[in-house]
N, C-alpha and C positions, 0 to 999 in steps of 0.2 A: 578319631578321624586325623588328627595331627600325627599321631603315631603311625598311622597307615600311609599318609603322605610323605612322612620321614623315611620309611622304608623304601617308598619309590625313589626318592632322591639319593638313598644310600646306594641303590642299586645302579641307578642312571648314571652316577658318576665312579662307580667301583669298575664298570665296563670299560671307562676312559683310563683310568688311573692304571690300569694292568699294562698298558703299552706306551702311553703318550709321552713320558718322561725319560723312557729307557730303550725305546725303540731304535733310536741311532746307533746305540752300542751294538745291536743284533746286524743292523744295515752294513755297518761298516766291517763286522767280521765276515759277512756274506757277500762281499766285494760291491756293495750298492752304497757305499759311504758317500760318493760324489753325487747320489740322487737324494740324500738327507734333505736338503732344502724343498725338493719336490714333493717329497713324501708329506711334509708338513703343509706346503702350500696347496696340496690336493685337497685338504681338510678346508682349506679357505676357498678354492675353486668352488667346490661343491656348496659351499654355504651362501655362494652368491645367488644361487636359484632354489636349492631343495628346502631350506627352511620356510622360504615364501610361499612356493609351490605346496608343501605339506600344511602350511598354515591356512592356505586357500580351502584345501581339502577339508581340514578340520573345521574350519568355519560354515561350511556347506554341505559336506557330503557324508563325513565319517566322524562319529563322536571322537574327540582328540585323546581320551584314554584309551579307546581301542586301537586307533592310528598308531598311538605311542607304542603298543604291544606289537603290531604288525611290523613297523620300522626296526624293533629289536630283533625280531624273528629273521628278518633278511640280512640285517647286519651281521648278528650272531653267527649265523650259517655260514657267510662269507669269511668272516674272521677265522673261523674254525678251518676253513679252505686254506687260508695263509699259513695256519699252523700246518697242515698237512703237506704242503709244498716244502716248507723248511724242515718237517720231520723226513720226508722222502728224500730230499737233497743229502741230508746229514746222513742218513744210513747208505746213500750211495756214494758218499765222500766227494759230492759235488757241490757248487753253489746252485741255489734256486734258480729257475727261468725268470729272468727279471722282468720281462713283458708280462708274463702270465701273473707273477706275484704282484706287479703295480696294479695290473687290471682288476684282479680280485680285491685288493686293498682299497683301491678307489671306489668300487662299487659297494663295499663295506661302508666305508666313511660317508659315503653320500646318502645312505640312510640312516646313519647313527646321528650325524650332525642336526638335522632337524629335530631330533628328539629332545636336545635341550631347550629349545623354544616350546616345544610341545608338552614337556614336562612342568615347565613355569604355566603355561595355560591351563594345564589340568589342575594344579595346585591352587592358583589364584580363583578359578571357577568354583571348585568344591569348597574353598573356604568362604568364598562370598554367599554360596548357597546355603551354607551353615551359619550364616550370620556373624563371621568373623573378619577382623581388620587385616588386610594383606600387610601393611606397612609393618605391623606389631606382630603378626603371627607367623608370616612367611619366612623371615630370617632364620628363627630356630629351627624351622623345617629344613631349610637350605643346608643348615650346618651338617646335616646328616649326610649330605651328598659329598661334603668335602671328607668327613669320616670315611666314607665309602672309598673315596679316591685314595687316601692315605692307606687304608685298609689292603688295598691290592698292591700298592707301591712296596709296602712293607713285605708283603707275602713274595712277590717276584724278587725282592731284594734278597730274601733270607732262604727260598726253597733252591734246592738243587735238583738238578736231573739224576735219575737213578741210571743203573747200569744198563737199562732196556732203552734209555733214550725217549722213554715215553712217559713214565710216572715220576714222582718227585718225592724227595726225602728232605727234611730239615737239618739231617746230620749232613756235614760236609763230605760230598761225594764228588760227582762231575763238576758240571758249570752250573752257576746262578741262572735262575729263569731271566734276569734282567739282561743277560748276555747272548739269550737264544730264542728259538721260535716258540717256545713254551707260554711266553707272555701273551700271544695270541689265542692259544687255547684257552686260558683263564678269562680272557676278554670274551670270547664267544660263548663259553658255557654260561657266564652269568648274563649275557644278553638274552638266551633263551629262558633263564629264570624268570628275568624281568617280563618278558613275554606273557608267561603264565601269571604273574603277579598283577599284570595291568588289567586283566579281565576279571579281577576280583574288585576293581574300585568302582566307586559309585558313578551312576551316568552323569555326563556333562552334556545335557541336552542341546541341540543346534539351535540358534535363535533365527527364525526366518523372518525376513522383511515383508510385510504386508504392502500390498499395491504393485505398481509399476518397479520394474528392475532394470536399470540401466546396463548397457553391454559391460561397460567397466566393472559394474558390481557384479554381474553374473559370473565374470572371471575371477573375481576377488581382488581386483586390482586397485579398489579405492583406497586402500591402506597408503598407496603413494601420494594421495592427496595430502597427507601430512607434511609434505615439503612444502606446500603453498604457505605454510605458517613459518614466518621467520624462526621463530624460537626452536621449532621441532626440525627443520631444516638445519640449522647450525648443529643442533644436538646430534642429528645423524652423521653430519660432515665430521665433527670431532670424534664420534664414536668410531669412524673409519681410521682416523689418524691414530687413535689410541689403540685400535683394534691392531695397528701394525707393531705393537710392542708384545702382543700376548703370545706369540708361538716362538719368540726369539729364545727365550730360556728353556722352554719345552723342548725345542729341537737341538740345542747348542749347550746347555749346561751339563747334560750328561757326558757327552764326548769332551768337553773341556776339563770338567773334574777328572775323568778317567785317563786324559792324557798325562797327568802327573805320574802314573804308574810308570811311564817310560824314562821318568828322571829318576836316577837312583836315589837321592836324598829325600824323594817324596814317595818312593814305591811303595813303601809298608805303612803309609798314613791311613787313618780312617776314611777320611774324605776322597781319597784317590781310589780306594777298593769298594767303598759302600756310596757312589753317587747317588743312587735312588733313595737310599735311606736318609743321606744329608738333606737332599733337596725336598724331602717330605715334610721338613721343618717349615717350608713355605706353605704347604696344605694345613698344617697344624695352626700356623699364624692366620691362615685364611679362615678356618673355623671359629677362631676367636672374634676375628674382626667381624664376620657377618653379624655376630649378636651386637655389635656396636651401631649398625647401621640405622635400627629405629631411632636411637638417641640422636645421631650426627644428622639424619635426613629431616626431622622435625626441629632440631636446633637451628642448624646452618643453611638448609636447603640443598637442592641438586647442584648448583655451582660450586659451591665450597667444598662438598663430598667429592665431585669429580677433580677439583682442583688438587686436592690431596692425593688422589690416585694418580694423577699425571705427576707430581714431584716425587711421589713413592717411586715410580719407575725411574726416574734419575738415579736414586739411592739404589735401586735394585741393581741397575747395570753398573753404577759406579764401584760399588762394594766388590763386585766380581773382579772389577779391574785391577782392583789393589790388594786382593787377597792371594793366599796360597794354602795348601794344605796342612802344613805344619804351624805350631803355635809360634807367635800370636797371628799370623796371617789368616789362620781359619776362621777367627773371630769375625772378619770381614765377610767370609762366606755365610756365616751362620747370621749376622746382620741383615745379610742381602736377602735371606730367606725369611727372616722376621718381617722386614717391610713389604715382602710380596703379598701379605694378607690385605694390606692397605691398597696396594696397587691394583690388585685383581677385584677384590670385593668391592670397593668403595665405587667402582665403576661398573662392573659387569651386573651385580646383584641390584644395587642402587639404580641402574639404568633400566632393568627390567621391571621394576617398580612404578619407575617415573613413566615408562611409555604405557603401563597398564593404566595409570591415574589419568593419563592425559588422551586416551583413546575411546572411541564409542565402543560399546559392548559387542556390536555387530562385526567388528573387525580386530578383536582382542588378538586372537590367534595369528591373523595376517600381519598385525602390528610389530608382534613379538618375533616373528619371522624375518620382518623387515629389519628390526634392530639386529638381530643374529646375521642377516645378510652383510649389513655394513660393517659390523665388528669382526665377526669369526669369518666372514667372506671376503669382501672388498679390501677392509684392512689388513687382515692376516695374510692373505695371499701376496699382496704387494710387499708388506713387512718382511715376510718369511724370505721371498726371493731376493729382495734387496739384501736382507741380513746374510743370505746364503752367499751373494755375490762377494760382499764384504769378507765373510769367513774364508771363503774358497781363493780368495786373492791374498790375505795375509797368512792362511794355514794351509795344510796339506795332510793328507792321510799317509803315513809313514809304517812300514812294517818294523818292529822293533822285538829282540828277543827279551822276555823278562822270565826268570826262572826256568831257563831251557825251553821255553814255550814262544813260538812266534804269535804276535799279537799287532794288531793295526791300532793306531792311536792318531787322533788329529791333533797335530801341533803345530805352533807357529806364535804369532804375534797376537795372543789373545788379549793382552792389556788395550792395545789400540783398537780392537773390534768393540770390545765392551764400553769404551770411552766414546766411541762415535754413536752408539745406541744411546748412552746417556745424554748426549749432546742434542739428539733429535727429540728425546721427551721432554728435555728442558725447553727447548723452542716451542713445541707443541703447547707446553703448559702456560708459558708466557702469553701466547697468543690466544689461548682459551680464555684465559683471565680478561683480556683487552676486549673482546669481542661478543662473548656469550652472557646475555643479560636476560635471565628468565623472570616469567611474571611471579610476582610475590603475591602468595595466597594465604 
């Protein structure tokens, strides 16, 4: 059963890893570079309501493992639509229709983002139905999700488009997937595979409440009652504040590293030419840090674990601010990627476990959706748009000729950008330490 859930997690995050960290490079090439903050903010905007909505459906109407598959069917098909728009435009030597591309992309992520919370619900439910401990047994399963994310990152970093503009080759040919529309095709195909796999998973039977059901309960809104508890209210508020950091490096680390190709002294460095591969160190670190969560949660509790996450974000941003692609500066980039494991896992994964432990079984899926809404919804939306304003103020997309090819790079005062993000994480971390005091059990 653990193996089956691990495969589910592998596919779940492989779908996302195909484009999340390298999408900005393609958008810049397709004359949509100024819209990069909005592409990442869209993930946050749909996360404000879609995870909660799907959580309600999973609690009351459709078994979560089936709903997980259906969401991937829609998201995968639409992502293939993004690929088709990019491919068609490339063949016609024009840029994709921006409005249509954004619309299809928005609908795709609207159905993908709820699957992160749904996959947690499926895993927690099946583990409990089989008498297992979620704190002990879930993190090793979740590790395979990170492995899946890394696998597709490496694939799109190393695969080249062949002469047809449709297939791929691992031998150097035209352009790498990480700079083209092919990353969306990889994501879409994996989504369809996961659809099929979800219908092989054991049933997660719905829990129906006996007796009278209030109007609030009938619409699945009783998860919002968690805000009445001071501990949970503070937890969700800081979830949103920490969520403001989540998409910053996903959206801008790729363009930041790739921009060094426009500087002659860094043009041939590994970091500048393999941004997706370098940032995958972050996910390798993430995979290792997940395995540490049971120890840290049981020994130190949720507050200390979340504090570790918050201060790790300070170093994540700070190291980017002082590094460069050549030795020894590239060491700071590597250190930034290493601390990302603590920054991401010690909050996201631990937070999911904490919510599961604190909630009634009848609202598990709704509560996970609420957690997702506050982090990847409210927090990520505000954070991405704010970060976008900072980056667009201090940096700009410029056309630079490299190796006789015209390319677009996002260049400017990146150091100041990263230090601003680090300062924000530091303030949130200090405030959290002063006001959040969870119950000791």
